[in-house]
C-alpha positions as CSV (number, residue, x, y, z in Angstrom):
1,M,90.5,115.4,110.6
2,E,92.0,114.7,106.9
3,A,93.1,117.2,104.4
4,Y,94.5,116.9,101.0
5,Q,96.4,119.2,98.7
6,A,97.0,118.7,94.9
7,Y,100.5,119.3,93.7
8,A,102.0,119.3,97.3
9,D,104.0,116.6,99.2
10,Y,104.6,115.6,102.7
11,N,107.0,118.7,103.1
12,D,104.1,121.1,102.5
13,M,102.0,118.7,105.0
14,A,104.9,119.1,107.6
15,D,104.5,123.0,107.3
16,L,101.0,122.8,107.8
17,F,101.4,120.8,111.1
18,A,104.0,123.3,112.2
19,D,101.8,126.3,111.5
20,M,98.5,124.7,112.7
21,I,99.0,123.3,116.1
22,P,100.6,126.4,117.6
23,Y,98.0,128.6,116.0
24,V,95.1,126.3,117.5
25,A,96.8,126.4,120.8
26,E,97.2,130.2,121.0
27,K,93.7,130.6,120.0
28,V,92.3,128.1,122.6
29,L,94.7,128.9,125.6
30,G,96.1,132.2,124.6
31,T,99.8,130.6,124.6
32,K,101.9,128.6,122.5
33,I,103.4,127.1,125.7
34,I,101.3,124.4,127.2
35,S,101.5,122.0,130.3
36,F,100.6,118.4,129.9
37,N,101.3,115.7,132.5
38,G,103.5,118.2,134.4
39,Q,105.8,118.9,131.4
40,E,106.1,122.2,129.8
41,I,105.8,121.8,126.0
42,D,107.0,124.7,123.9
43,L,104.8,125.1,120.5
44,S,106.2,128.4,119.5
45,K,109.3,126.8,117.9
46,G,107.2,124.6,115.6
47,F,108.2,121.1,115.0
48,A,111.6,119.4,114.7
49,R,112.0,117.2,111.9
50,K,114.0,113.8,112.1
51,S,114.1,110.7,110.2
52,I,112.8,107.5,112.0
53,V,116.1,105.7,111.4
54,D,118.2,108.7,112.9
55,L,116.0,108.7,115.9
56,V,116.5,105.0,116.4
57,K,120.3,105.6,116.0
58,E,120.1,108.6,118.5
59,Y,118.3,106.8,121.3
60,A,119.0,103.1,120.7
61,G,122.4,103.4,119.2
62,I,122.0,101.3,116.1
63,D,121.9,102.2,112.5
64,L,119.3,99.9,111.1
65,L,119.9,101.3,107.6
66,Q,123.1,99.1,107.7
67,A,120.9,95.9,108.1
68,Q,120.3,94.4,104.5
69,T,118.0,91.7,105.6
70,V,115.3,91.3,108.3
71,E,117.5,88.7,110.0
72,E,120.3,91.3,110.4
73,A,117.8,93.8,111.8
74,R,116.4,91.6,114.2
75,A,120.0,90.8,115.4
76,M,120.6,94.5,115.8
77,A,117.4,95.1,117.8
78,K,118.2,92.1,120.0
79,S,121.7,93.8,120.6
80,V,119.9,96.8,122.4
81,G,117.3,94.5,124.3
82,V,114.3,94.7,121.8
83,D,112.8,91.3,120.9
84,A,111.9,91.6,117.2
85,D,111.6,88.0,116.4
86,D,108.0,88.2,115.5
87,C,108.7,91.1,112.9
88,S,108.5,90.0,109.5
89,S,110.2,92.7,107.6
90,W,112.9,95.3,108.1
91,G,110.4,98.2,108.4
92,K,108.5,96.4,111.2
93,V,111.8,95.9,113.1
94,V,112.6,99.6,112.7
95,Q,109.1,100.3,114.2
96,E,109.4,97.9,117.1
97,V,112.8,99.4,118.1
98,F,111.2,102.9,117.6
99,D,108.2,102.0,119.7
100,E,110.4,100.6,122.7
101,K,113.4,102.8,122.6
102,V,112.2,106.3,121.3
103,E,108.8,107.2,121.5
104,A,108.6,107.9,125.1
105,H,111.3,110.5,124.7
106,L,109.5,112.6,122.1
107,I,108.2,115.3,124.4
108,Q,108.6,118.3,122.5
109,P,107.0,118.7,119.1
110,I,108.7,116.6,116.4
111,L,107.8,115.1,113.1
112,V,109.3,111.5,112.6
113,M,110.1,111.6,109.0
114,D,110.8,109.0,106.2
115,M,109.2,106.0,107.4
116,P,110.0,102.3,106.3
117,R,108.2,101.5,103.0
118,D,106.9,98.1,104.0
119,I,105.0,99.6,107.0
120,S,103.4,102.4,105.0
121,P,101.7,101.0,101.9
122,L,99.9,104.1,100.8
123,A,102.8,106.5,100.8
124,K,105.0,107.6,97.9
125,T,108.6,106.0,97.7
126,H,111.2,108.3,99.1
127,R,112.8,110.3,96.4
128,D,116.4,109.5,97.8
129,N,115.9,106.0,99.4
130,P,113.7,103.3,97.9
131,R,113.7,101.6,101.3
132,L,111.7,104.5,102.7
133,V,108.5,106.5,101.9
134,E,107.5,110.1,102.3
135,H,105.7,109.8,105.4
136,F,105.8,111.3,108.8
137,D,104.1,110.9,112.2
138,A,103.7,113.9,114.3
139,Y,104.4,113.5,118.0
140,I,103.9,115.8,121.2
141,A,104.3,114.7,124.8
142,G,105.3,111.1,123.5
143,M,102.0,110.6,121.8
144,E,101.4,110.3,118.1
145,I,98.9,113.2,117.2
146,G,98.7,112.7,113.4
147,C,100.5,111.8,110.2
148,A,101.1,112.7,106.5
149,Y,102.1,111.4,103.4
150,S,103.2,112.3,99.8
151,E,100.4,110.2,98.5
152,L,101.4,107.3,96.3
153,S,99.6,108.1,92.8
154,N,101.2,105.2,90.7
155,P,98.5,102.5,90.3
156,L,101.0,99.9,89.2
157,E,103.1,100.3,92.3
158,Q,100.1,100.7,94.5
159,R,98.7,97.3,93.3
160,E,102.0,95.6,94.0
161,R,102.1,97.3,97.5
162,F,98.5,95.9,98.2
163,E,99.6,92.4,96.9
164,S,102.6,92.3,99.3
165,Q,100.2,93.4,102.1
166,V,97.9,90.5,101.2
167,A,100.6,88.0,101.3
168,A,101.7,89.4,104.7
169,R,98.2,89.1,106.0
170,E,97.8,85.6,104.6
171,A,101.0,84.7,106.5
172,G,99.6,85.8,109.9
173,D,100.1,89.6,109.9
174,D,96.7,90.9,111.3
175,E,97.7,94.6,110.7
176,A,98.6,94.2,107.1
177,Q,95.8,95.8,104.5
178,M,93.6,93.9,102.0
179,L,93.6,94.8,98.4
180,D,91.3,97.6,97.7
181,E,90.5,97.2,94.0
182,D,88.2,100.5,93.9
183,Y,91.2,102.5,95.1
184,V,93.6,101.1,92.5
185,T,91.0,101.9,89.9
186,A,90.6,105.5,90.9
187,L,94.4,105.8,90.6
188,E,94.2,104.4,87.2
189,N,92.0,107.3,86.3
190,A,94.7,109.7,87.4
191,L,95.6,111.3,90.7
192,P,97.9,114.3,90.6
193,P,100.9,114.7,93.0
194,T,99.2,115.0,96.3
195,G,99.9,115.6,99.9
196,G,97.5,114.3,102.6
197,M,97.4,114.6,106.3
198,G,95.3,113.2,109.2
199,M,95.1,114.3,112.7
200,G,93.3,112.9,115.8
201,I,91.2,115.9,117.1
202,D,90.5,113.9,120.5
203,R,94.3,113.7,120.9
204,L,94.8,117.5,120.4
205,A,92.1,118.1,122.7
206,I,93.7,116.0,125.3
207,L,97.1,118.0,125.0
208,L,95.3,121.3,125.1
209,T,93.1,120.4,128.2
210,N,95.6,118.4,130.0
211,A,93.0,115.6,130.1
212,E,93.9,112.3,131.8
213,T,92.0,110.0,129.4
214,I,90.5,110.2,126.0
215,R,87.0,109.7,127.3
216,D,87.3,113.1,129.1
217,V,87.4,114.9,125.6
218,I,85.1,112.5,123.6
219,A,81.3,113.9,123.6
220,F,79.9,110.6,123.4
221,P,82.4,107.8,124.7
222,T,81.5,104.2,124.4
223,L,79.9,103.0,127.8
224,R,79.8,99.6,129.2
225,K,76.5,97.7,129.3
226,K,74.8,98.0,132.6
227,D,74.8,94.1,132.8
C-alpha cells in the first residue's frame, strides 16, 4: 500500500504509521497488544523514533557519524565484527552494521529515522545533516513493515542522485537504481513538498495473524511447477 500527501513530510508520515497500525490491530483483533512468535508486542504506545546511527551506536557501540570516509567506516565496522569490505559507500556500511547488529533487537514498534543519503536516492536531504535523508523504516518484531520519505522534489538534485546510482551500478552494485528520465521530467514540471509512505500489507497480515510464513497470508502464492 502506498500513500502520498502534498505539503507534508516524513514526520507527518510517521504520525500516520503511529496511528494506523494500532487502529488496524484493534479493529481486526480487538486489542492493541498482539502476540507474535511467542513475544508480546504493545502497539498501544505507538512507535518509538530513533535515528539509524543512534541505534547502531546503542547496539554496536560505534558512532559511524564520526567516520569521514568509507574506509574509516569499514574499519569501525570491522572493530565490532562486521565485514563491510564490500560496501562501496559510508551509507552502505551503516546499513550493513544495522542489519547485523541492530535489526533483530527491534521487537517493539519503532521508526528507524534519518537514513544515509547514499542508500536512499528518492528521499529529500535531511534539513539538519546533508549526509542523511528524511526517510524512515518502520519495524515490528525485528521485521521491516514499511517505509516513508519526505519526497525529493528538486529535479537537479534528483538527476545527480540517479547519476550517482548509475555509476555505482556500472561499478558492480546490482542494487543501485537506473536513471529514470520520465521521473526527472515530471519533477521539472513541479512537485510540491510531499510526504510518501509504503507498507507491506502482507507483512502486517503476518503480524496480526501470527503466521509462520508469508505464503500463509498471500491469496495466490507462487507455486513450483509440478515437474
